[in-house]
C-alpha positions in Angstrom: 102.3 97.4 221.2 102.5 93.8 220.4 101.4 92.6 216.9 99.1 89.6 216.3 100.5 86.5 215.0 100.2 86.1 211.3 97.7 83.3 211.5 95.3 85.4 213.4 95.5 88.6 211.4 92.3 89.9 209.6 92.6 89.5 205.8 93.3 92.6 204.0 90.5 93.7 201.5 92.0 94.4 198.1 90.3 96.7 195.7 89.4 95.5 192.2 91.2 97.3 189.4 89.4 99.7 187.2 89.6 97.7 184.0 87.7 94.8 185.7 84.9 97.1 186.7 84.7 98.4 183.2 84.4 94.9 181.8 81.7 93.9 184.1 79.7 97.1 183.3 80.0 96.5 179.6 78.7 92.9 180.0 75.8 94.1 182.0 74.8 96.7 179.4 75.1 94.1 176.5 72.9 91.7 178.4 70.2 94.3 178.9 70.3 95.3 175.2 70.0 91.7 174.0 67.1 91.1 176.4 65.3 94.2 175.2 65.8 93.3 171.4 64.6 89.7 171.9 61.5 90.8 173.8 60.6 93.3 171.1 61.0 90.7 168.3 58.8 88.2 170.1 56.1 90.8 170.6 56.2 91.7 166.9 56.0 88.1 165.9 53.0 87.6 168.0 51.3 90.7 166.4 52.1 89.7 162.8 51.5 85.9 163.1 48.9 85.0 165.7 49.1 81.5 166.9 46.4 79.1 165.6 44.6 77.1 168.1 45.7 73.5 167.6 42.9 71.0 167.2 43.0 67.5 165.8 40.3 68.5 163.3 41.8 71.9 162.4 45.1 70.9 160.9 46.0 72.9 157.9 47.7 71.1 155.0 49.5 72.8 152.1 47.5 72.4 148.9 49.2 69.9 146.6 48.5 68.4 143.2 47.8 64.7 143.3 50.3 64.1 140.5 53.1 65.7 142.5 51.9 63.7 145.5 52.2 60.4 143.6 55.7 61.3 142.3 56.8 62.1 145.9 58.9 59.2 147.2 57.6 59.8 150.8 53.9 60.1 150.0 51.2 57.6 150.8 49.6 58.2 147.4 52.7 56.9 145.7 52.7 53.8 147.8 49.0 53.2 147.1 49.5 53.7 143.4 52.4 51.1 143.3 50.4 48.6 145.3 47.4 49.1 143.1 49.5 48.5 139.9 50.8 45.3 141.4 47.3 44.2 142.6 46.0 44.7 139.0 48.6 42.4 137.7 47.6 39.8 140.3 43.9 40.2 139.3 44.8 39.1 135.8 46.9 36.2 137.0 44.2 35.1 139.5 41.6 35.0 136.8 44.0 33.0 134.5 44.3 30.5 137.3 40.5 30.5 138.0 41.0 31.9 141.5 38.0 34.2 141.2 37.6 34.8 144.9 41.1 36.3 145.1 40.5 38.3 142.0 37.3 39.7 143.5 39.1 40.6 146.8 41.9 42.4 144.9 39.4 44.2 142.6 37.5 45.4 145.7 40.6 46.9 147.3 41.7 48.4 144.0 38.4 50.3 143.8 38.8 51.5 147.4 42.3 52.7 146.5 41.0 54.5 143.4 38.3 56.1 145.5 40.8 57.4 148.1 43.1 58.8 145.4 40.2 60.6 143.6 39.0 62.0 146.9 42.5 63.3 147.7 42.7 64.8 144.2 39.4 66.6 144.6 40.2 68.1 148.0 43.8 68.9 146.9 45.3 67.6 150.2 47.8 64.8 150.9 46.5 61.4 152.0 47.0 61.0 155.7 48.3 57.9 157.5 44.9 57.2 159.1 43.4 57.0 155.6 46.1 55.1 153.9 47.1 52.6 156.5 44.0 50.3 156.4 44.1 50.0 152.6 47.9 49.6 152.4 47.8 46.8 155.1 44.9 45.0 153.4 46.4 45.2 149.9 49.7 44.0 151.2 48.1 41.0 152.8 46.3 40.2 149.6 49.4 40.6 147.5 51.3 38.3 150.0 48.4 35.9 149.6 48.8 36.0 145.8 52.5 35.5 146.1 52.0 32.6 148.5 49.8 31.0 145.8 53.0 30.8 143.7 52.2 33.9 141.5 55.8 34.9 141.6 57.4 37.7 139.4 58.4 35.3 136.6 54.8 34.1 136.4 53.5 37.6 136.5 55.8 38.7 133.6 54.9 35.8 131.4 51.2 36.2 132.1 51.3 39.9 131.4 53.3 39.4 128.2 50.7 36.9 127.0 47.9 39.2 128.0 49.5 42.1 126.1 49.9 39.9 123.0 46.3 38.8 123.2 45.2 42.5 123.4 47.3 43.4 120.4 45.8 40.6 118.4 42.3 41.6 119.4 43.0 45.3 118.6 44.4 44.3 115.1 41.4 42.1 114.5 39.0 44.9 115.5 40.8 47.3 113.2 40.5 45.0 110.3 36.9 44.3 111.1 36.0 48.0 111.4 37.7 48.6 108.0 35.7 45.8 106.4 32.5 47.1 107.9 33.4 50.6 106.7 33.9 49.3 103.2 30.6 47.4 103.3 28.8 50.6 104.2 30.7 52.5 101.6 30.0 49.9 98.9 26.3 49.6 99.7 23.5 51.9 98.6 21.2 53.3 101.4 17.8 51.8 101.5 16.0 55.0 100.6 18.1 55.4 97.4 17.4 51.8 96.5 13.8 52.6 96.9 14.1 55.5 94.5 15.9 53.3 91.9 13.1 50.8 92.1 10.4 53.4 91.5 12.4 54.9 88.6 12.9 51.5 87.0 9.2 50.9 87.2 8.5 54.2 85.5 11.0 53.4 82.8 9.4 50.0 82.1 5.8 51.3 82.2 6.2 54.5 80.3 6.6 54.3 76.6 6.9 58.0 76.3 10.1 58.1 78.3 11.6 55.3 76.2 10.7 57.1 72.9 12.2 60.4 74.3 15.4 58.5 75.0 15.5 57.0 71.5 15.0 60.5 70.0 17.9 62.0 72.0 20.2 59.2 71.1 20.6 60.5 67.6 21.1 64.2 68.5 23.9 65.8 66.5 24.9 67.7 69.6 26.4 64.5 70.9 29.3 64.7 68.4 29.6 68.4 68.0 33.2 69.4 69.0 32.2 73.1 69.3 30.3 72.1 72.5 31.8 71.1 75.9 31.7 67.3 76.5 31.7 65.6 79.9 31.7 61.9 80.6 30.5 60.1 83.8 30.6 56.3 84.3 28.5 55.2 87.3 25.6 53.1 88.5 24.6 55.7 91.2 21.6 57.7 89.9 21.5 60.4 92.6 25.3 60.9 92.5 25.3 61.3 88.7 22.4 63.8 89.0 24.5 65.9 91.5 27.5 65.9 89.2 25.4 67.1 86.3 23.4 69.6 88.4 26.4 71.2 90.0 28.2 71.5 86.7 25.4 73.3 84.9 24.6 75.4 87.9 28.0 76.9 87.8 28.4 77.2 84.0 28.0 80.5 82.2 26.4 78.8 79.2 24.8 75.5 80.4 23.1 74.9 77.0 26.5 74.4 75.5 27.3 71.4 77.8 26.9 67.8 76.8 27.0 64.9 79.3 27.8 61.4 78.3 26.7 58.9 81.0 27.4 55.2 80.9 25.8 52.8 83.4 25.1 49.1 83.8 22.0 47.2 82.7 20.5 47.1 86.1 20.5 50.9 86.6 20.0 51.9 82.9 16.2 52.3 83.2 16.4 54.2 86.5 19.1 56.5 85.2 17.2 57.3 82.0 13.9 57.9 83.9 15.6 60.4 86.4 17.7 62.3 83.9 14.9 62.6 81.3 12.5 63.9 84.0 14.7 66.9 84.7 15.5 69.8 82.4 19.1 70.6 83.5 18.9 74.1 82.0 18.9 72.9 78.4 22.1 70.8 78.6 22.2 67.6 76.5 22.4 64.3 78.3 23.1 60.9 76.8 22.8 57.6 78.7 24.4 54.4 77.5 24.3 50.8 78.7 27.8 49.2 79.1 26.3 45.9 78.1 25.7 47.3 74.6 29.5 47.7 74.1 30.0 44.4 72.3 33.5 45.4 71.2 34.6 45.5 74.9 35.2 41.8 75.4 37.8 39.4 76.7 39.5 39.0 73.3 40.1 42.7 73.1 40.5 43.9 76.6 42.9 42.0 79.1 41.1 43.7 82.0 37.8 42.2 80.9 39.5 38.8 80.8 40.9 39.3 84.3 37.6 40.5 85.7 35.8 37.4 84.3 38.4 35.1 85.8 36.9 32.7 88.4 39.8 33.1 90.9 39.4 36.9 90.7 35.7 36.8 91.5 36.3 34.3 94.2 38.9 36.6 95.8 36.2 39.3 96.3 33.1 37.2 97.1 34.6 34.2 99.0 34.7 34.6 102.8 38.1 33.0 103.2 40.5 35.9 102.7 44.2 36.1 103.2 44.5 38.3 106.4 47.8 39.7 105.2 46.1 41.4 102.2 44.9 44.9 102.9 41.1 45.0 103.2 40.7 48.1 101.1 42.0 46.2 98.1 39.0 43.8 98.3 36.5 46.4 97.3 34.3 44.9 94.7 34.3 48.2 92.7 37.6 46.9 91.3 35.8 44.2 89.4 33.3 46.7 88.0 34.0 47.3 84.4 32.5 50.8 84.8 35.6 51.6 86.9 37.9 50.8 84.0 35.9 52.5 81.2 38.1 55.7 81.6 40.8 53.9 79.6 38.4 53.4 76.6 37.1 56.9 76.2 38.4 57.3 72.6 36.7 54.0 71.6 33.4 55.0 73.3 33.4 58.5 71.7 35.4 58.1 68.4 34.2 61.5 67.0 35.1 63.6 70.0 38.4 65.6 70.3 38.3 66.7 73.9 36.4 65.5 76.9 36.4 66.2 80.7 36.1 63.0 82.8 34.3 63.4 86.1 33.9 60.8 88.9 30.4 60.3 90.4 31.6 61.5 93.8 32.6 65.0 92.9 30.8 68.4 93.1 31.5 71.1 90.6 31.7 74.6 92.1 33.1 76.7 89.2 32.7 77.0 85.4 34.7 74.1 83.9 34.5 75.3 80.3 38.0 77.1 80.5 39.5 73.6 80.8 38.9 73.0 77.1 41.0 76.0 76.2 44.0 75.0 78.3 47.3 74.3 76.5 48.3 70.7 77.4 51.6 71.1 75.5 51.0 68.0 73.4 50.1 65.9 76.5 47.1 63.6 76.7 45.9 64.0 80.3 45.5 67.2 82.2 45.4 66.4 86.0 46.1 67.9 89.4 49.3 66.4 90.9 49.1 64.9 94.4 52.7 64.7 95.4 52.6 67.5 98.0 52.9 64.6 100.4 55.6 62.0 99.9 53.2 59.0 99.9 51.7 60.1 96.5 54.8 59.4 94.5 55.2 56.5 92.0 57.1 54.3 94.4 54.1 54.1 96.7 51.8 52.7 94.0 54.2 50.4 92.1 56.6 47.6 92.8 60.0 49.0 92.0 61.7 45.8 92.9 60.5 44.5 89.6 62.9 45.3 86.7 59.9 46.1 84.4 59.1 49.0 86.6 62.5 50.1 88.0 64.1 50.3 84.5 61.4 52.5 82.9 60.0 54.7 85.6 61.2 57.2 88.1 60.2 56.2 91.7 60.1 59.9 92.7 57.8 60.9 89.9 54.8 62.8 91.0 51.4 61.1 91.2 48.2 62.7 90.1 44.5 62.1 90.6 41.6 60.7 88.6 38.2 62.3 89.2 38.5 65.5 87.2 40.7 65.1 84.1 40.8 66.9 80.7 41.7 64.4 78.0 42.9 65.4 74.5 41.5 62.5 72.5 43.5 63.3 69.4 46.8 63.1 71.3 45.4 60.0 73.1 44.9 58.1 69.8 48.3 59.3 68.5 50.1 58.0 71.6 48.1 54.7 71.7 47.5 55.2 75.4 44.9 52.4 75.5 47.4 50.0 73.9 49.9 51.0 76.6 47.3 50.3 79.2 46.6 46.8 77.7 50.3 46.1 77.8 50.7 46.8 81.5 47.5 44.9 82.4 48.9 41.8 80.6 52.2 42.2 82.6 50.3 42.3 85.8 48.2 39.2 85.6 49.9 37.9 88.8 49.5 41.3 90.5 53.3 41.6 90.9 53.5 45.2 89.5 50.7 46.7 91.5 47.9 45.3 93.6 44.6 46.7 92.4 42.8 49.8 91.3 42.8 52.1 88.2 45.3 54.7 89.3 48.5 52.5 89.2 47.9 51.4 85.5 46.9 55.0 84.8 50.2 56.2 86.1 52.0 53.8 83.8 49.8 54.4 80.7 50.0 58.2 81.0 53.6 58.4 82.1 55.2 61.3 80.3 51.8 62.3 78.9 50.3 64.2 81.8 50.1 68.0 82.1 49.9 69.2 85.7 47.0 71.6 86.4 46.6 74.3 89.0 45.7 72.7 92.4 42.5 74.7 92.6 41.0 72.8 89.7 40.6 69.7 91.8 40.6 69.4 95.6 40.5 65.9 97.1 40.0 64.2 100.4 36.4 65.2 101.4 35.6 61.5 101.9 38.2 60.9 104.6 40.0 64.1 105.7 38.3 66.1 108.4 40.7 69.0 108.3 40.7 70.4 104.8 41.2 74.2 104.8 37.9 76.0 104.2 39.7 78.5 101.9 40.9 75.6 99.8 37.4 74.2 99.5 35.9 77.6 98.6 38.4 78.3 95.8 38.2 74.8 94.3 36.6 74.3 90.9 35.9 70.6 91.8 35.7 69.0 95.2 36.2 65.3 95.4 34.6 63.0 98.1 37.2 60.3 97.5 37.3 57.8 100.4 34.7 55.7 102.2 32.7 58.5 103.7 30.6 59.4 100.6 28.2 62.3 101.0 25.1 60.1 100.3 25.9 57.8 103.3 25.1 58.3 107.0 28.8 58.0 107.8 29.7 61.0 105.6 31.6 63.9 107.2 28.9 66.3 108.4 31.0 69.4 107.7 31.1 68.7 104.0 27.7 67.0 103.4 25.8 70.3 102.7 28.2 71.0 99.8 26.8 67.9 98.1 23.2 68.0 99.3 22.5 71.5 97.9 22.5 70.0 94.4 20.0 67.2 95.3 16.4 67.8 94.2 14.9 67.3 97.6 11.4 68.2 96.3 11.3 65.2 94.1 8.3 63.0 95.1 10.2 59.8 95.1 12.9 61.1 97.4 10.2 62.3 99.8 8.3 59.1 99.7 11.4 56.9 100.2 12.7 59.0 103.0 9.7 58.2 105.1 9.2 54.6 104.0 
């Protein structure tokens, strides 16, 4: 049998090897498994997170704080804020160049920008492009317009610098002005209290019986009895003196053993006598003297009297043209009141007394003060509460230590102390010649080179080395300026002091402390009621 040619033979079918079939089978199985897993995952995803219907008005934004939005480098809020800041600068420059129309246009767009930012802050959503684009374009056009008007960066910086300096000058002027106004209020007496003084003065002038009673009490032996407890007050404020006396006797165990020595000026002498003589004060003895009767206190004896009578000194306080570099608080006319300096002449005023407690007219007594008279002062003259818990109450803050007279004799870190409640040993005072020391330092300070003004700096010099520190609870200060005094400190204090401009008899007093003073005012007095409604 003939065989076919090789070209026409049927191709022989070759069988695939077993390992190829196995590989194909494994690939098929893997594909089926992957398909099943992917399908199952997609179904679970649809069950757990259903797809929201997309709608132009139903786009959900992540809640975002407006501050974070502005800080974001890609946010429209930040771009708006930057443009707004630049626009504000150009508003100032446009006004400086009298281009009021451009200033108005910029201000209008700034308000629109502020409204959009506040709206975004309220809804806690980012600003969209549709909202920001109109404002950004219009602000950019206006800023370009301002730049085209030659308001370049250099002009902007110079103008803003001048504007800032102007604002600083206005702020400083306002601060000085407010301080001066505050001082004027603090120095003046409210109209209702002036009304009371006028009525009391009229009573004094018209009533012979009150004048005779005053003459009789003037010669009382109790006034020089050193077995009693003596207090001195120098003031022209009738109601304030009354509160000091009333609070002292109200908290004393034996008020009949108290003697009060009051010195006032000629204007208020009659009113002071009429008020104090019309009240009983639980049997305490009260003496009122007129400073104008102290003929020995004159310019030839006292350098401070000579200084207070000086024309330049009085012009300094009452002339309107003041040196703006001088602190306004040192222009207080109380510094030219001789009543303010009488504390340095207590032994001369009361030559027969041995111990006396000095009280300012802006204090309230809350505890019995008679134990002060039995304190051991260890030979010192002045018993006072120290005030150097804060650094600014040390000697170097009150005195000029660049002057050799001060730096060679005093320690700049020495602790300061307070006037207002002081126990004075008058025997030790006379022995140490404290008044003479006071006169010496006043004579050295005629040009105000050692200290500026006030009675505390010369007191620190005159009583240097002669002051006995008392427990802080005897005298708590600051109720005339400090809003944050600890209530526990006030409650435990024997004397609270309204030092500062916010005196308790003024409307600008601190309301939190005012009741502590008002509780000792005789509100039932007819004149107080009449003048309160007049």
